[in-house]
C-alpha positions as CSV (number, residue, x, y, z in Angstrom):
1,M,42.6,-65.1,-10.8
2,A,41.0,-63.8,-7.6
3,R,39.1,-60.5,-7.8
4,P,40.6,-57.6,-5.8
5,P,38.8,-56.8,-2.6
6,A,38.1,-53.2,-3.7
7,A,36.3,-54.4,-6.8
8,A,34.3,-56.9,-4.8
9,N,33.0,-54.1,-2.5
10,L,31.9,-52.1,-5.5
11,K,29.7,-54.9,-6.7
12,R,28.1,-55.5,-3.3
13,K,24.5,-54.4,-3.0
14,R,23.5,-51.7,-0.6
15,K,21.4,-52.9,2.2
16,R,17.8,-51.5,2.1
17,R,16.5,-49.8,5.1
18,R,13.3,-51.1,6.4
19,R,10.8,-49.6,8.8
20,P,10.9,-51.1,12.3
21,K,8.0,-53.5,12.8
22,A,5.5,-53.0,15.5
23,G,6.8,-54.0,18.9
24,K,10.4,-52.9,18.1
25,G,12.1,-49.7,19.0
26,A,12.2,-47.5,22.0
27,A,8.6,-46.3,21.6
28,A,7.3,-49.9,21.7
29,D,8.7,-50.4,25.1
30,L,6.5,-47.8,26.6
31,P,3.2,-49.0,28.0
32,D,-0.1,-47.5,26.6
33,F,-2.1,-46.4,29.6
34,F,-4.9,-44.6,27.6
35,S,-6.3,-47.0,25.1
36,N,-8.4,-49.0,27.6
37,L,-9.5,-46.1,29.8
38,P,-13.3,-45.4,30.0
39,D,-14.6,-42.1,28.5
40,D,-15.3,-40.5,31.9
41,V,-11.7,-41.0,33.0
42,V,-10.3,-39.6,29.7
43,L,-12.6,-36.6,30.0
44,A,-11.5,-36.0,33.6
45,I,-7.9,-35.9,32.4
46,A,-8.6,-33.6,29.5
47,N,-10.5,-31.2,31.8
48,R,-7.2,-30.5,33.6
49,L,-5.4,-29.4,30.4
50,P,-5.1,-25.7,29.8
51,T,-6.4,-26.1,26.2
52,R,-9.5,-28.0,27.2
53,L,-11.8,-25.9,25.1
54,A,-9.6,-25.9,22.0
55,V,-9.7,-29.3,20.4
56,T,-7.6,-29.5,17.2
57,L,-8.5,-32.6,15.2
58,S,-5.4,-32.5,13.0
59,V,-3.2,-33.6,16.0
60,L,-5.5,-36.1,17.6
61,A,-4.9,-39.8,17.2
62,R,-7.6,-42.0,15.6
63,R,-8.4,-43.6,18.9
64,Y,-9.2,-40.2,20.5
65,R,-11.3,-38.7,17.8
66,H,-14.4,-39.2,19.9
67,L,-13.0,-36.9,22.6
68,P,-14.6,-33.6,21.4
69,S,-18.0,-35.3,21.5
70,L,-17.7,-35.6,25.3
71,Y,-17.7,-31.8,25.8
72,S,-20.8,-29.8,26.1
73,H,-19.0,-26.7,24.7
74,L,-16.2,-26.4,22.2
75,D,-14.3,-23.2,21.7
76,S,-12.5,-24.2,18.5
77,V,-12.4,-27.2,16.1
78,R,-10.0,-27.6,13.2
79,F,-10.8,-29.7,10.2
80,S,-7.8,-30.7,8.2
81,G,-9.2,-33.2,5.7
82,P,-11.7,-36.0,5.1
83,A,-9.6,-38.4,7.2
84,S,-10.5,-36.4,10.3
85,P,-14.3,-35.9,10.4
86,V,-15.9,-33.5,12.8
87,P,-17.3,-35.5,15.7
88,L,-20.4,-33.4,16.1
89,P,-23.4,-35.7,15.9
90,A,-26.8,-34.0,15.4
91,S,-28.3,-36.1,18.2
92,Q,-26.2,-34.3,20.8
93,P,-26.5,-30.5,20.3
94,K,-23.5,-28.6,21.5
95,L,-22.1,-25.0,21.5
96,L,-19.4,-24.6,18.9
97,R,-17.8,-21.1,18.6
98,R,-15.2,-21.5,15.8
99,L,-14.6,-23.9,13.0
100,D,-11.3,-23.7,11.0
101,I,-11.2,-25.5,7.6
102,A,-7.6,-25.7,6.4
103,P,-6.9,-28.9,4.5
104,P,-3.3,-29.4,3.4
105,K,-4.5,-31.0,0.1
106,P,-7.3,-30.3,-2.3
107,I,-10.7,-31.3,-1.0
108,K,-14.0,-32.1,-2.7
109,P,-16.9,-29.6,-2.3
110,S,-19.0,-32.5,-1.0
111,A,-16.6,-32.9,2.0
112,L,-16.8,-29.2,2.7
113,R,-20.6,-29.3,2.6
114,H,-20.7,-32.2,5.1
115,V,-18.5,-30.5,7.6
116,I,-20.3,-27.2,7.4
117,N,-23.7,-28.9,7.7
118,A,-22.5,-30.7,10.8
119,A,-21.2,-27.5,12.4
120,A,-24.2,-25.4,11.5
121,N,-26.4,-27.4,13.8
122,H,-24.3,-26.6,16.8
123,G,-24.6,-22.8,17.0
124,L,-21.5,-22.0,14.9
125,S,-20.5,-18.3,15.2
126,E,-17.1,-18.2,13.5
127,L,-16.1,-19.9,10.3
128,A,-12.7,-19.7,8.6
129,V,-12.0,-21.5,5.3
130,R,-8.5,-21.5,3.7
131,L,-8.0,-23.7,0.7
132,H,-5.1,-24.3,-1.8
133,R,-7.3,-24.0,-4.9
134,R,-10.4,-22.0,-5.6
135,V,-12.8,-24.7,-4.8
136,C,-16.5,-23.6,-5.0
137,L,-18.0,-23.3,-1.6
138,P,-21.3,-24.9,-0.7
139,K,-24.3,-22.5,-0.8
140,N,-25.1,-23.3,2.8
141,V,-22.2,-21.1,4.0
142,F,-24.3,-18.0,3.8
143,A,-27.4,-19.8,5.3
144,I,-26.0,-20.3,8.8
145,R,-28.2,-18.0,10.9
146,S,-25.9,-18.0,13.9
147,L,-22.7,-17.0,11.9
148,A,-21.1,-13.8,13.1
149,V,-17.5,-14.0,11.6
150,L,-16.7,-15.4,8.2
151,S,-13.2,-15.6,6.8
152,L,-12.7,-17.0,3.3
153,N,-9.3,-17.5,1.6
154,T,-8.5,-18.9,-1.8
155,C,-12.0,-20.2,-2.8
156,S,-15.0,-19.3,-4.9
157,V,-18.4,-18.1,-3.9
158,P,-21.2,-19.7,-6.0
159,P,-24.4,-17.8,-7.1
160,L,-26.6,-17.7,-4.1
161,S,-30.4,-18.3,-4.1
162,A,-30.9,-17.2,-0.5
163,V,-28.7,-15.3,2.0
164,T,-29.9,-15.6,5.6
165,C,-26.7,-14.5,7.6
166,A,-28.3,-11.5,9.3
167,R,-26.1,-11.8,12.3
168,L,-22.9,-11.5,10.3
169,R,-20.6,-8.9,11.8
170,T,-17.2,-9.5,10.1
171,L,-16.6,-10.6,6.5
172,K,-13.1,-11.2,5.2
173,L,-12.6,-12.1,1.6
174,H,-9.0,-12.8,0.6
175,R,-8.3,-14.1,-2.9
176,V,-11.9,-15.1,-3.4
177,Y,-13.8,-15.3,-6.7
178,I,-17.1,-13.4,-6.2
179,K,-19.5,-11.7,-8.5
180,Q,-21.0,-8.2,-7.9
181,V,-24.5,-9.6,-7.7
182,V,-23.5,-12.1,-4.9
183,L,-21.6,-9.4,-3.0
184,T,-24.6,-7.1,-3.1
185,A,-26.9,-9.9,-1.9
186,I,-24.6,-10.6,1.0
187,L,-24.3,-6.9,2.0
188,S,-28.1,-6.5,1.8
189,A,-28.8,-9.5,4.0
190,A,-26.1,-8.8,6.6
191,T,-27.8,-5.9,8.2
192,G,-25.4,-5.8,11.1
193,L,-22.1,-6.1,9.2
194,Q,-19.4,-3.9,10.7
195,T,-16.1,-5.1,9.3
196,L,-15.5,-5.8,5.6
197,E,-12.1,-6.8,4.0
198,M,-11.6,-7.5,0.3
199,V,-8.1,-8.4,-0.7
200,H,-7.2,-9.4,-4.3
201,C,-10.7,-10.7,-5.1
202,T,-11.5,-11.6,-8.7
203,G,-14.7,-11.5,-10.6
204,L,-15.1,-7.8,-10.1
205,D,-12.9,-6.5,-12.9
206,A,-15.5,-4.3,-14.4
207,G,-16.1,-2.5,-11.1
208,C,-16.7,-3.0,-7.4
209,T,-19.6,-1.3,-5.6
210,V,-19.8,-1.5,-1.8
211,E,-23.0,-0.1,-0.4
212,S,-23.8,-0.6,3.3
213,L,-25.3,1.5,6.1
214,T,-23.7,-0.4,8.9
215,V,-20.1,-1.1,7.8
216,R,-17.6,0.7,10.2
217,S,-14.3,-0.7,9.0
218,F,-13.4,-1.2,5.3
219,L,-10.2,-2.7,3.8
220,F,-9.9,-2.9,0.0
221,M,-6.9,-4.1,-2.0
222,P,-8.1,-4.8,-5.5
223,N,-7.0,-7.3,-8.2
224,V,-4.7,-6.2,-11.0
225,E,-7.6,-5.8,-13.5
226,Q,-9.8,-3.7,-11.2
227,R,-11.3,-0.8,-13.1
228,E,-13.7,1.1,-10.8
229,V,-14.3,1.4,-7.1
230,T,-17.4,2.9,-5.6
231,L,-18.0,3.1,-1.8
232,R,-21.3,4.2,-0.2
233,A,-20.9,3.7,3.6
234,P,-22.2,6.7,5.6
235,G,-21.4,5.0,8.9
236,L,-17.7,4.3,8.1
237,R,-15.1,4.9,10.8
238,T,-11.9,3.4,9.3
239,I,-11.0,3.0,5.6
240,T,-7.9,1.5,3.9
241,L,-8.2,1.8,0.1
242,H,-5.6,0.8,-2.5
243,T,-5.9,1.2,-6.3
244,R,-4.2,-0.5,-9.3
245,P,-2.6,1.1,-12.4
246,K,-5.6,0.0,-14.4
247,T,-8.1,1.7,-12.1
248,Q,-10.0,4.4,-13.9
249,K,-12.6,5.6,-11.4
250,V,-12.6,6.1,-7.6
251,H,-15.7,7.4,-6.0
252,L,-16.1,7.8,-2.2
253,E,-19.4,9.0,-0.7
254,P,-19.2,11.2,2.3
255,S,-18.8,9.5,5.7
256,P,-19.1,12.1,8.5
257,D,-18.0,9.8,11.3
258,V,-14.8,8.5,9.6
259,S,-11.7,8.9,11.9
260,K,-8.9,7.0,10.1
261,V,-8.2,7.1,6.4
262,Y,-5.4,5.3,4.5
263,L,-5.5,6.0,0.7
264,H,-3.0,4.7,-1.8
265,V,-3.6,5.6,-5.4
266,A,-1.3,3.8,-7.8
267,K,0.3,5.6,-10.7
268,S,-1.9,5.2,-13.8
269,Q,-1.1,6.0,-17.5
270,E,-4.8,6.5,-18.1
271,K,-6.9,9.5,-16.9
272,V,-8.3,8.7,-13.4
273,L,-11.7,10.0,-12.5
274,F,-10.9,10.7,-8.8
275,R,-13.6,12.3,-6.6
276,M,-12.6,12.5,-2.9
277,R,-13.1,16.1,-2.1
278,P,-16.7,15.6,-0.8
279,F,-15.5,12.7,1.3
280,L,-12.7,14.8,2.9
281,D,-14.8,17.9,3.4
282,A,-17.3,15.8,5.4
283,A,-14.7,14.1,7.6
284,T,-15.1,16.5,10.6
285,G,-13.9,13.8,13.1
286,L,-10.8,12.7,11.3
287,A,-8.0,11.7,13.6
288,S,-5.5,10.0,11.2
289,L,-4.9,10.7,7.5
290,T,-2.4,8.8,5.3
291,L,-2.0,9.7,1.6
292,R,0.3,7.5,-0.6
293,G,1.1,7.1,-4.2
294,C,-0.6,9.8,-6.4
295,A,-3.3,10.7,-3.8
296,V,-1.7,14.1,-3.0
297,K,-1.4,14.9,-6.7
298,L,-5.1,14.1,-7.4
299,L,-6.3,15.9,-4.2
300,A,-4.2,18.9,-5.1
301,G,-6.0,19.1,-8.4
302,E,-9.4,19.1,-6.6
303,Y,-8.4,21.9,-4.2
304,K,-6.4,24.0,-6.6
305,D,-9.2,26.6,-6.9
306,I,-9.3,27.6,-3.2
307,V,-6.7,29.3,-1.0
308,K,-7.6,27.4,2.2
309,L,-9.4,24.1,2.8
310,P,-13.1,24.7,3.7
311,I,-12.8,22.5,6.8
312,T,-10.7,22.5,9.9
313,F,-9.6,19.0,11.2
314,E,-9.8,19.8,14.9
315,G,-9.1,16.2,16.0
316,L,-6.4,15.3,13.4
317,R,-3.4,14.0,15.3
318,I,-1.5,12.0,12.7
319,L,-0.7,13.1,9.2
320,S,1.4,11.1,6.7
321,V,1.8,12.2,3.1
322,S,3.9,11.2,0.1
323,L,4.5,13.9,-2.5
324,N,6.7,15.0,-5.3
325,F,8.5,18.2,-4.3
326,S,9.1,19.1,-8.0
327,R,5.4,19.9,-8.4
328,E,4.3,23.1,-6.8
329,S,0.7,22.1,-6.5
330,E,1.6,19.2,-4.2
331,A,3.8,21.3,-2.0
332,V,1.0,23.9,-1.7
333,F,-1.5,21.2,-0.8
334,L,0.7,20.1,2.0
335,V,0.8,23.7,3.3
336,K,-3.0,23.8,3.1
337,L,-3.3,20.6,5.1
338,L,-1.0,21.9,7.9
339,Q,-3.0,25.1,8.1
340,S,-6.2,23.0,8.7
341,C,-4.7,20.8,11.5
342,P,-4.4,22.9,14.6
343,S,-3.9,19.9,16.9
344,L,-1.5,17.9,14.8
345,Q,1.1,15.9,16.8
346,Q,2.8,13.6,14.3
347,L,3.9,14.5,10.8
348,T,5.5,12.2,8.2
349,V,6.6,13.5,4.9
350,S,7.8,11.0,2.2
351,A,9.6,12.4,-0.9
352,A,8.4,10.4,-3.9
353,E,10.9,9.1,-6.4
354,N,11.0,11.3,-9.5
355,K,13.2,11.8,-12.5
356,M,12.2,15.5,-13.0
357,T,14.5,18.4,-12.8
358,E,14.9,20.8,-9.9
359,A,11.7,22.6,-8.8
360,S,11.1,25.9,-10.5
361,F,9.7,27.5,-7.4
362,S,11.3,28.3,-4.0
363,F,10.3,27.8,-0.4
364,A,10.1,31.5,0.1
365,D,6.9,31.5,-2.0
366,H,5.1,29.4,0.7
367,K,6.9,30.5,3.8
368,K,4.2,33.0,4.8
369,M,1.4,30.5,4.3
370,L,3.2,27.9,6.3
371,A,3.9,30.3,9.1
372,K,0.1,30.5,9.7
373,A,-0.1,26.8,10.6
374,S,-0.7,27.0,14.3
375,C,0.2,23.3,14.9
376,L,3.9,24.0,14.3
377,T,4.1,26.1,17.4
378,N,1.3,24.6,19.6
379,S,1.1,20.9,19.2
380,L,3.6,19.2,16.8
381,L,5.7,16.6,18.7
382,K,7.2,14.2,16.1
383,I,8.4,14.7,12.6
384,K,9.6,12.1,10.1
385,F,11.2,13.0,6.7
386,L,11.6,9.9,4.5
387,G,13.6,9.8,1.3
388,F,15.3,13.2,1.9
389,K,17.1,14.7,-1.0
390,S,19.3,17.8,-1.1
391,G,16.9,20.0,-3.1
392,E,16.7,23.6,-2.1
393,Y,13.0,23.3,-1.2
394,E,13.4,20.3,1.0
395,K,16.4,21.7,2.9
396,D,14.6,25.0,3.5
397,L,11.4,23.2,4.6
398,L,13.3,21.0,7.0
399,V,15.2,24.0,8.5
400,F,11.9,25.9,8.8
401,L,10.2,23.1,10.7
402,L,13.2,22.8,13.1
403,N,13.1,26.5,13.9
404,R,9.3,26.8,14.1
405,T,8.3,23.9,16.2
406,N,8.4,24.8,19.9
407,K,7.2,21.5,21.4
408,L,9.2,19.2,19.1
409,K,10.4,16.1,21.0
410,K,11.7,13.9,18.1
411,I,12.7,14.2,14.5
412,G,13.9,11.5,12.2
413,V,15.3,11.8,8.6
414,Q,15.8,8.9,6.2
415,F,18.3,9.6,3.4
416,P,20.5,7.9,0.8
417,A,24.2,7.7,1.6
418,S,25.0,10.5,-0.8
419,E,22.8,13.0,1.2
420,E,24.4,12.5,4.6
421,T,26.2,15.8,4.5
422,A,23.1,17.8,3.6
423,V,21.1,16.1,6.4
424,K,23.7,16.9,9.0
425,W,23.8,20.5,7.9
426,A,20.1,20.9,8.1
427,L,19.8,19.2,11.5
428,S,22.7,21.2,12.9
429,V,20.4,24.3,13.3
430,R,18.8,22.6,16.3
431,P,21.2,20.3,18.1
432,A,19.8,17.6,20.4
433,P,21.2,15.8,23.4
434,I,20.3,12.4,22.1
435,E,21.3,11.3,18.6
436,R,20.6,7.8,17.2
437,R,21.9,6.4,13.9
438,S,20.4,3.3,12.2
439,T,19.0,2.2,8.9
440,M,15.5,2.1,7.4
441,F,14.7,0.2,4.2
442,N,18.5,0.0,3.3
443,K,19.0,3.7,3.7
444,G,20.5,5.8,6.5
445,Y,18.3,7.1,9.3
446,L,19.2,9.8,11.7
447,Q,17.0,10.6,14.7
448,L,17.3,13.4,17.2
449,E,15.5,13.4,20.5
450,Y,14.9,16.6,22.5
451,T,14.2,16.6,26.2
């Protein structure tokens, strides 16, 4: 009996797809005009490209890997793996500005050492290393005398016997394993270091101490297990500092020239030894101050014994604070800050999330103090109120600011949907010709603009 056609089709094998052989397909019909050209002709063609100085090895074909060796100056070279070696022979010295090492797969330390050695002989000034695993870097990374910018990401710094990178200006360490002894040796040798970034670095769980006379910009975001942070940088201009819940000690030495401060202190169940008052008292040239997390709470405790701050921030233009309005000490510290900023132009107040009951104090207790803040009538231009809630203190504060600010040009309030009625009532005391509605972080945002 003959098998039905449908059953026969089920038993039929599927035809396997095969890659087209060389010489077949549309690409094979195109003639190759470059393979047999002499080097001088290839170089003349490359000179007309807009990216002549940026040679990326990861996109070059094998037959054109010798192309970078024809240039006398290279702006940027990218190393993506052992299959694409850096064409920088030691017999032909060149000028190489930047080397990017970003292999898509794990790479052996010996291959890294070979690439860095080849680039170090050609006046390398910028080196960026980004790996997928924390491979130990070769020791010669910090022995390149011409190095000015070093960016390390997801790698490990070995114990160093000698550090000779005196020309280093920028050091960025992101997810890098480094010991305190090694960090101290690098900071001591880099006598011209100006920018230092440390983001989620490990190996410093016991504590991190940064001591430098030349650092101008400092960014620090610690690892989860970070316990202590100590900063001694008298020449600091910009600082961004975060802490973790396990951080127990934060010590900042005074930096008289600091102009921009961003401080985020995470909530901790343990007692935090926080000492920032000497740092803030010495910041006579402060232009921007941002306090997040529990920073206002801790600073309020440091200044609770005085009625007015001992310093006037003449140049402070931007102030952004996050505070809990159910704590009177934090509300009083905000008033003290406003009294000490006669030239303030932008004010951002963020109401922290809290499960506490309504505040036991009223705005009338602080109204006279806040009326002495000259910035409200003379200089304040923009106000932002984030996380607004319909508490009596917050509503009275918002109404007071609207009535007191003579030069106000813009005010914005972010609020949950349940607080829309209270926000409209508060803003109605000073109508504006321009009203904009939008959302911010999944909450309502209402902005008024005055001419």
